[in-house]
C-alpha positions as CSV (number, residue, x, y, z in Angstrom):
1,M,0.7,-43.5,-0.4
2,I,1.5,-45.2,3.0
3,K,4.8,-43.5,3.2
4,Q,3.2,-40.1,2.5
5,T,0.6,-40.7,5.2
6,V,3.3,-41.7,7.8
7,K,5.4,-38.6,6.8
8,N,2.4,-36.3,7.3
9,K,1.7,-37.8,10.7
10,L,5.3,-37.4,11.8
11,K,5.2,-33.8,10.6
12,L,2.1,-33.1,12.6
13,I,3.6,-34.7,15.7
14,F,6.8,-32.6,15.3
15,W,5.0,-29.3,14.9
16,S,2.6,-30.0,17.7
17,A,5.4,-30.8,20.1
18,L,7.2,-27.6,19.0
19,I,4.2,-25.5,19.6
20,F,3.7,-26.9,23.1
21,L,7.4,-26.4,23.8
22,I,7.3,-22.7,22.8
23,S,4.1,-22.2,24.7
24,Y,5.7,-23.7,27.8
25,I,8.8,-21.5,27.5
26,I,6.9,-18.2,27.1
27,R,4.4,-19.3,29.8
28,V,1.2,-19.4,27.8
29,N,-1.7,-21.5,28.9
30,L,-1.3,-24.9,27.2
31,A,-4.9,-24.8,26.2
32,I,-3.9,-22.2,23.6
33,P,-1.6,-24.5,21.5
34,T,-4.3,-27.2,21.8
35,L,-6.7,-24.8,20.2
36,L,-4.2,-23.9,17.4
37,I,-3.6,-27.6,16.6
38,C,-7.3,-28.2,16.4
39,L,-7.8,-25.3,14.0
40,A,-4.8,-26.6,11.9
41,L,-6.5,-30.0,11.7
42,Y,-9.7,-28.3,10.6
43,L,-7.9,-26.4,7.8
44,N,-6.4,-29.7,6.7
45,L,-9.8,-31.3,6.5
46,R,-11.0,-28.3,4.5
47,R,-8.1,-28.6,2.1
48,L,-10.4,-28.5,-1.0
49,N,-11.5,-25.0,-0.1
50,V,-8.2,-23.6,1.1
51,K,-5.7,-25.5,-1.0
52,N,-4.4,-22.4,-2.7
53,H,-3.6,-20.6,0.6
54,N,-0.2,-21.3,2.0
55,L,-0.5,-22.3,5.7
56,L,2.9,-20.7,6.3
57,N,1.5,-17.4,5.2
58,L,-1.3,-17.7,7.7
59,T,1.1,-18.7,10.4
60,L,3.3,-15.7,9.6
61,L,0.3,-13.3,10.0
62,F,-0.7,-15.0,13.3
63,L,2.9,-14.8,14.6
64,I,3.0,-11.1,13.8
65,I,-0.1,-10.1,15.8
66,F,0.8,-12.5,18.6
67,S,4.4,-11.1,18.9
68,V,3.2,-7.5,19.0
69,S,0.5,-8.4,21.5
70,Y,2.8,-10.4,23.7
71,F,5.3,-7.5,23.8
72,I,2.5,-5.1,24.7
73,A,1.2,-7.3,27.4
74,R,4.6,-7.9,29.0
75,Q,5.4,-4.2,29.0
76,R,2.1,-3.4,30.8
77,V,1.0,-1.3,27.9
78,P,-2.8,-0.7,27.6
79,V,-4.6,-3.2,25.4
80,Y,-5.9,-0.5,23.0
81,Y,-2.4,-0.3,21.5
82,M,-3.0,-3.8,20.0
83,P,-4.0,-3.3,16.3
84,F,-5.9,-6.6,16.4
85,S,-8.4,-6.0,13.6
86,A,-5.6,-5.4,11.1
87,I,-4.9,-9.1,10.7
88,P,-8.4,-10.3,9.8
89,M,-8.6,-7.5,7.3
90,L,-5.3,-8.5,5.7
91,V,-6.4,-12.2,5.5
92,I,-9.6,-11.4,3.7
93,L,-7.9,-9.0,1.3
94,L,-4.9,-11.3,0.5
95,F,-6.7,-14.7,0.4
96,N,-10.3,-13.6,-0.5
97,N,-11.7,-16.2,1.9
98,L,-14.0,-15.1,4.7
99,E,-13.7,-18.5,6.4
100,L,-9.9,-18.1,6.8
101,S,-10.4,-14.6,8.2
102,L,-12.9,-15.8,10.8
103,L,-10.7,-18.7,11.8
104,L,-7.6,-16.5,12.3
105,A,-9.7,-14.0,14.2
106,L,-10.9,-16.8,16.5
107,A,-7.4,-18.1,17.1
108,S,-5.8,-14.7,17.6
109,S,-8.5,-13.4,19.9
110,I,-8.4,-16.4,22.3
111,T,-4.6,-16.5,22.2
112,I,-4.0,-12.8,22.8
113,A,-6.8,-12.5,25.4
114,S,-5.1,-15.2,27.5
115,L,-2.2,-12.8,28.0
116,S,-4.5,-10.2,29.7
117,R,-6.0,-9.9,33.2
118,Y,-9.5,-9.8,31.6
119,P,-9.5,-12.7,29.1
120,L,-13.2,-13.1,28.7
121,E,-13.8,-9.4,28.0
122,L,-10.9,-9.2,25.5
123,I,-12.1,-12.4,23.7
124,L,-15.4,-10.7,23.1
125,L,-13.8,-7.4,22.1
126,F,-11.3,-9.0,19.7
127,L,-13.6,-11.6,18.3
128,I,-16.4,-9.1,17.5
129,S,-13.9,-6.6,15.9
130,G,-12.2,-9.4,14.0
131,I,-15.4,-10.9,12.6
132,L,-16.6,-7.4,11.7
133,A,-13.3,-6.5,10.0
134,G,-13.5,-9.5,7.7
135,I,-17.1,-8.8,6.7
136,L,-16.6,-5.1,6.1
137,V,-13.6,-5.4,3.8
138,E,-14.7,-8.5,1.9
139,K,-14.4,-7.9,-1.8
140,A,-13.2,-4.3,-1.2
141,R,-12.1,-2.5,-4.4
142,K,-11.3,0.9,-3.0
143,R,-8.8,2.0,-0.3
144,T,-11.4,4.2,1.2
145,T,-13.4,1.1,2.0
146,I,-10.6,0.0,4.3
147,I,-10.5,3.3,6.1
148,R,-14.3,3.3,6.5
149,A,-14.1,-0.2,7.9
150,G,-11.5,0.8,10.4
151,F,-13.7,3.7,11.6
152,I,-16.8,1.5,12.0
153,I,-14.7,-1.1,13.9
154,G,-13.4,1.6,16.2
155,I,-17.0,2.6,17.0
156,I,-18.0,-1.0,17.7
157,Q,-14.9,-1.5,19.9
158,L,-15.9,1.5,21.9
159,I,-19.4,0.2,22.4
160,V,-18.2,-3.2,23.4
161,V,-15.8,-1.6,26.0
162,I,-18.7,0.4,27.4
163,F,-20.7,-2.8,27.9
164,T,-17.8,-4.7,29.6
165,D,-17.3,-3.4,33.2
166,P,-13.8,-4.6,33.9
167,L,-12.4,-2.6,31.0
168,W,-14.6,0.4,31.7
169,K,-14.1,1.1,35.4
170,G,-11.5,3.7,36.3
171,F,-10.5,5.0,32.9
172,P,-13.5,6.1,30.8
173,L,-11.5,8.7,28.8
174,D,-8.9,6.1,27.9
175,S,-11.6,4.0,26.3
176,L,-11.9,6.5,23.5
177,F,-8.6,5.2,22.3
178,F,-10.4,2.1,21.1
179,L,-12.1,4.3,18.5
180,F,-8.7,5.4,17.2
181,N,-7.5,1.8,17.4
182,G,-9.8,0.8,14.6
183,I,-8.8,3.7,12.4
184,V,-5.1,3.1,12.9
185,S,-5.7,-0.6,12.1
186,G,-7.1,0.4,8.7
187,I,-4.1,2.7,8.0
188,I,-1.7,-0.1,9.0
189,V,-3.5,-2.4,6.5
190,L,-3.2,0.1,3.7
191,G,0.6,0.5,4.3
192,A,1.3,-3.2,4.8
193,L,-0.9,-4.6,2.0
194,P,1.7,-4.1,-0.9
195,V,4.4,-5.7,1.2
196,F,2.4,-8.8,1.9
197,E,1.2,-9.0,-1.7
198,Y,4.8,-9.2,-2.7
199,L,5.8,-11.7,0.0
200,F,2.8,-14.0,-0.6
201,R,2.9,-13.6,-4.4
202,T,-0.8,-12.8,-4.6
203,V,-2.9,-9.9,-5.8
204,T,-5.8,-8.1,-4.2
205,N,-8.9,-6.5,-5.8
206,I,-7.3,-3.1,-5.2
207,S,-4.2,-4.0,-7.2
208,L,-6.3,-5.6,-9.9
209,L,-8.2,-2.4,-10.5
210,E,-4.9,-0.6,-10.9
211,M,-3.9,-3.2,-13.5
212,A,-7.2,-2.6,-15.3
213,D,-5.9,0.9,-16.3
214,F,-5.8,0.9,-20.1
215,N,-2.8,3.3,-19.9
216,H,-0.7,0.3,-18.8
217,P,2.3,0.0,-21.2
218,L,1.4,-3.5,-22.2
219,L,-2.2,-2.6,-23.0
220,Q,-1.1,0.5,-24.9
221,R,1.2,-1.6,-27.0
222,M,-1.6,-4.0,-27.8
223,V,-3.8,-1.1,-29.0
224,L,-1.1,0.1,-31.4
225,E,0.7,-3.1,-32.4
226,A,-2.0,-5.8,-32.1
227,P,-5.5,-4.1,-32.2
228,G,-7.2,-7.4,-33.1
229,T,-5.8,-9.1,-30.1
230,Y,-6.7,-6.2,-28.0
231,H,-10.3,-6.3,-29.0
232,H,-10.3,-10.1,-28.6
233,S,-8.9,-9.7,-25.0
234,L,-11.6,-7.2,-24.1
235,V,-14.4,-9.6,-25.3
236,V,-12.8,-12.5,-23.5
237,G,-12.6,-10.4,-20.3
238,N,-16.3,-9.5,-20.5
239,L,-17.2,-13.2,-21.0
240,S,-15.0,-14.4,-18.2
241,E,-16.2,-11.8,-15.7
242,T,-19.8,-12.5,-16.3
243,A,-19.3,-16.3,-16.2
244,C,-17.3,-16.2,-13.0
245,S,-20.0,-14.1,-11.4
246,A,-22.5,-16.8,-12.3
247,I,-20.5,-19.6,-10.7
248,G,-19.3,-17.7,-7.7
249,A,-15.6,-17.3,-8.7
250,N,-13.4,-14.1,-8.6
251,A,-14.9,-12.2,-11.5
252,L,-12.5,-9.2,-11.2
253,L,-9.4,-11.5,-11.3
254,A,-10.8,-13.3,-14.4
255,R,-11.4,-10.1,-16.2
256,I,-8.0,-8.6,-15.6
257,G,-6.3,-11.9,-16.3
258,A,-8.1,-12.1,-19.6
259,Y,-6.8,-8.6,-20.5
260,Y,-3.2,-9.8,-20.3
261,H,-3.6,-13.5,-21.3
262,D,-2.5,-12.9,-24.9
263,I,0.3,-10.3,-24.4
264,G,2.8,-12.9,-25.9
265,K,1.3,-12.1,-29.3
266,L,3.0,-8.7,-29.2
267,Q,6.2,-10.3,-30.3
268,K,4.8,-11.5,-33.7
269,P,1.3,-9.9,-34.0
270,G,1.1,-10.4,-37.8
271,Y,1.1,-14.2,-37.5
272,F,-2.2,-14.3,-35.6
273,I,-5.5,-14.3,-37.5
274,E,-7.2,-11.5,-35.6
275,N,-4.4,-9.1,-36.7
276,Q,-4.3,-10.2,-40.3
277,S,-6.1,-8.9,-43.3
278,A,-8.8,-11.1,-44.9
279,S,-6.9,-11.5,-48.2
280,E,-3.6,-13.0,-47.0
281,S,-2.0,-15.0,-44.2
282,R,1.7,-15.3,-43.4
283,H,1.2,-18.9,-42.6
284,D,0.4,-19.7,-46.3
285,T,4.1,-19.7,-47.1
286,L,5.3,-21.5,-43.9
287,A,5.5,-25.2,-43.1
288,P,3.0,-26.5,-40.5
289,N,5.8,-27.2,-38.0
290,M,7.1,-23.6,-38.3
291,S,3.6,-22.2,-37.9
292,K,2.8,-24.2,-34.8
293,M,6.1,-23.1,-33.2
294,I,5.2,-19.4,-33.8
295,I,1.7,-19.9,-32.4
296,M,2.8,-22.0,-29.4
297,N,5.6,-19.6,-28.5
298,H,3.2,-16.8,-27.7
299,V,2.6,-18.4,-24.3
300,R,6.3,-18.5,-23.4
301,E,6.9,-15.0,-24.7
302,G,3.9,-13.8,-22.8
303,V,5.3,-15.1,-19.6
304,E,8.6,-13.4,-20.3
305,L,6.9,-10.1,-21.0
306,A,4.9,-10.5,-17.8
307,V,8.1,-11.0,-15.8
308,K,9.7,-8.0,-17.6
309,Y,6.8,-5.7,-16.7
310,R,6.6,-7.2,-13.2
311,L,3.0,-8.5,-13.4
312,S,1.7,-10.4,-10.4
313,P,2.2,-14.2,-10.4
314,A,-1.6,-14.5,-10.2
315,L,-1.8,-12.9,-13.7
316,V,1.1,-14.9,-15.1
317,D,-1.0,-18.0,-14.4
318,F,-3.6,-16.8,-16.9
319,I,-0.8,-16.4,-19.6
320,S,0.7,-19.8,-19.0
321,Q,-2.6,-21.8,-18.5
322,H,-5.0,-20.2,-21.0
323,H,-4.3,-23.0,-23.6
324,G,-3.5,-25.8,-21.1
325,N,-1.9,-28.6,-23.1
326,S,-4.5,-28.5,-25.9
327,L,-3.8,-29.4,-29.5
328,V,-3.0,-26.8,-32.2
329,Y,-5.6,-28.5,-34.3
330,Y,-5.4,-26.4,-37.5
331,F,-1.7,-26.9,-38.1
332,Y,-1.8,-30.5,-36.9
333,R,-4.3,-31.2,-39.7
334,R,-2.2,-29.3,-42.2
335,A,0.8,-31.4,-41.2
336,M,-1.3,-34.6,-41.6
337,E,-2.5,-33.5,-45.0
338,S,1.1,-32.8,-46.3
339,L,2.4,-36.1,-44.8
340,E,4.5,-38.3,-47.0
341,E,4.7,-42.1,-46.8
342,D,7.9,-42.3,-44.8
343,Q,7.0,-39.5,-42.4
344,E,5.2,-39.5,-39.1
345,V,3.5,-36.6,-37.3
346,K,3.2,-37.0,-33.5
347,E,0.2,-35.3,-31.8
348,E,2.3,-34.4,-28.7
349,G,4.5,-32.2,-30.9
350,F,1.5,-30.0,-31.7
351,R,0.3,-29.6,-28.1
352,Y,0.9,-26.5,-25.9
353,P,3.3,-27.2,-23.1
354,G,0.8,-26.4,-20.4
355,P,0.1,-26.4,-17.5
356,R,-3.6,-27.0,-17.5
357,P,-5.8,-24.5,-15.6
358,N,-5.8,-25.2,-11.8
359,T,-8.3,-22.5,-10.7
360,K,-11.9,-21.7,-11.7
361,E,-10.8,-18.3,-13.1
362,T,-8.0,-19.6,-15.4
363,A,-10.3,-22.4,-16.6
364,V,-13.1,-19.9,-17.5
365,V,-10.6,-17.7,-19.4
366,L,-9.5,-20.8,-21.4
367,L,-13.1,-21.6,-22.3
368,A,-13.9,-18.0,-23.1
369,D,-10.8,-17.6,-25.3
370,S,-11.7,-20.7,-27.4
371,A,-15.4,-19.9,-27.6
372,E,-14.9,-16.3,-28.7
373,A,-12.3,-17.2,-31.3
374,A,-14.5,-19.9,-32.7
375,T,-17.6,-17.7,-32.8
376,R,-15.7,-14.9,-34.6
377,A,-14.8,-17.4,-37.4
378,L,-18.5,-18.1,-38.1
379,K,-19.6,-16.8,-41.5
380,E,-23.2,-16.7,-40.6
381,P,-23.4,-16.2,-36.8
382,A,-27.0,-17.2,-36.3
383,P,-28.1,-17.7,-32.6
384,V,-28.6,-21.5,-33.2
385,K,-25.2,-21.9,-34.7
386,I,-23.6,-19.9,-31.9
387,E,-25.2,-22.0,-29.2
388,E,-24.2,-25.2,-30.9
389,L,-20.6,-24.0,-31.4
390,V,-20.2,-22.8,-27.8
391,R,-21.4,-26.1,-26.4
392,K,-19.2,-28.0,-28.8
393,V,-16.1,-26.0,-27.8
394,I,-16.7,-26.5,-24.0
395,N,-17.5,-30.2,-24.5
396,N,-14.3,-30.7,-26.5
397,K,-12.2,-29.0,-23.8
398,F,-13.8,-31.2,-21.2
399,I,-13.2,-34.4,-23.1
400,D,-9.6,-33.4,-23.9
401,G,-9.0,-33.2,-20.1
402,Q,-8.2,-29.5,-19.9
403,L,-10.5,-29.0,-16.9
404,E,-9.3,-32.0,-14.8
405,E,-7.1,-29.9,-12.5
406,C,-9.7,-27.2,-11.6
407,E,-12.8,-27.3,-9.5
408,L,-15.4,-26.6,-12.1
409,T,-18.5,-28.9,-11.9
410,L,-20.9,-29.9,-14.6
411,K,-23.4,-27.5,-13.1
412,D,-20.8,-24.7,-13.4
413,L,-20.1,-25.6,-17.1
414,E,-23.8,-25.4,-17.8
415,K,-23.9,-21.9,-16.3
416,I,-20.8,-20.9,-18.2
417,S,-22.3,-22.1,-21.5
418,A,-25.5,-20.2,-21.0
419,T,-23.5,-17.0,-20.2
420,F,-21.3,-17.3,-23.2
421,I,-24.2,-18.0,-25.6
422,R,-26.2,-15.0,-24.3
423,I,-23.2,-12.6,-24.6
424,L,-21.8,-13.9,-27.9
425,T,-25.3,-13.9,-29.5
426,G,-25.6,-10.2,-28.5
427,I,-22.2,-9.3,-29.9
428,Y,-22.2,-11.3,-33.2
429,H,-25.9,-11.2,-34.1
430,S,-26.9,-10.7,-37.7
431,R,-27.9,-7.2,-38.7
432,V,-30.6,-5.8,-41.0
433,T,-29.5,-4.6,-44.4
434,Y,-30.8,-1.1,-44.9
435,P,-32.2,-0.2,-48.3
436,E,-30.3,2.4,-50.3
437,E,-31.9,5.8,-50.7
438,P,-33.0,6.4,-54.4
439,R,-31.0,9.0,-56.4
440,R,-32.5,12.4,-56.9
441,E,-33.2,13.5,-60.5
442,N,-32.0,17.0,-59.9
443,N,-31.0,19.2,-57.0
444,H,-34.3,21.1,-56.9
445,K,-36.6,18.1,-56.7
446,K,-37.4,17.0,-53.2
447,S,-37.5,13.3,-52.4
448,P,-40.9,11.7,-51.5
449,K,-39.7,11.3,-47.9
450,E,-39.0,15.1,-47.6
451,D,-42.3,15.9,-49.3
452,S,-44.3,13.8,-46.9
453,H,-43.3,16.1,-44.0
454,L,-45.0,19.1,-45.7
455,S,-48.5,20.1,-44.6
456,D,-51.3,20.4,-47.2
457,K,-51.1,24.2,-46.8
458,D,-47.4,24.2,-47.6
459,K,-47.9,22.0,-50.6
460,K,-50.5,24.4,-52.0
461,G,-48.2,27.3,-51.3
462,N,-45.4,25.6,-53.2
463,S,-47.7,24.8,-56.2
């Protein structure tokens, strides 16, 4: 622990010295690297909230906008050629974190404005457009949202320029270019987004909606080869999306991840209960060790299919983590029951390889997967039984340690339980048995139901 602390301090000193050296070489005010180091320390203290975001990725985005702006400033090119608002939009889309977008907007605006003759005015211009850019495209699901955001940012930039005299005097017509700057920034974001998604191994809401297309080859294969698994995945997706909305997690990511979490079952669909007929099971003729290997392998085979079809790494996490390292209890019990005196069954051999869920979204899918499967197995799905079963499933996963590496709180688990109970009760509620219609004595005699609709006049006419 002490060695790690010393190592982190030495690393901080090294990078701080390097930043100051580079700033001195390119003749940037030394207050700028001081600001950047302070923001880096702030991010380090907020590690719990940004631990999934690679600092190197943020640094790369900052260096891109700084390099472009530095070149423009040194070439005496007008400031409206700086596509500043593109970077805050990229950050909010790639990392889905408004705080990171605002911090990068702050760092970029102050740093870039220091290169200009009008630093105060440019700080205001860039900071306002950067903050607005993050807010406008937060949770964007359509590409048109980005273009509309760029247009609004352009209008705001034009208004800010009008209110700042040093930028306004002498070239009023040129100020109109700030309007086009916002639109061009939106277009740059649309073009660069797939590139940064690939480089940062992440996925945006726009790409997720494209993955939700049921014409995707993997989903089409599930419909034809494993219809039971397909229906199970849809229900798990609905459960996960609603639960994530209740706890403030990424609902869209959870839903799409749930659609693909069981694609590994496509390799041997007939060995999974949802795709079997009620009368027989292929596991009846297999040894428990062989059955558990087939069941557990669907995680590994799912990851292989995901790589083959080039699914995003964010979706691959749902496939590899949706069972954690939980126990394949049914076949473990079967192995214990068939155990002979000189044999031993180790529990570790009947556990999934993991890893355990490390995000709220993957943890919710794990819980939804288990809760839906258990509820489907109920012979009499009364509301009381469903509630008892859901709470038991979630409690067992908690006790088994499957939720130790994610950020779910007990309050979150209570909200998730309530959501699962409400939805599963609506899906698997008992239905009223309708009485059979009595047989007619002959084809000419009307049933009492039909006769009741005749008026008294019609009855007299028929008599």
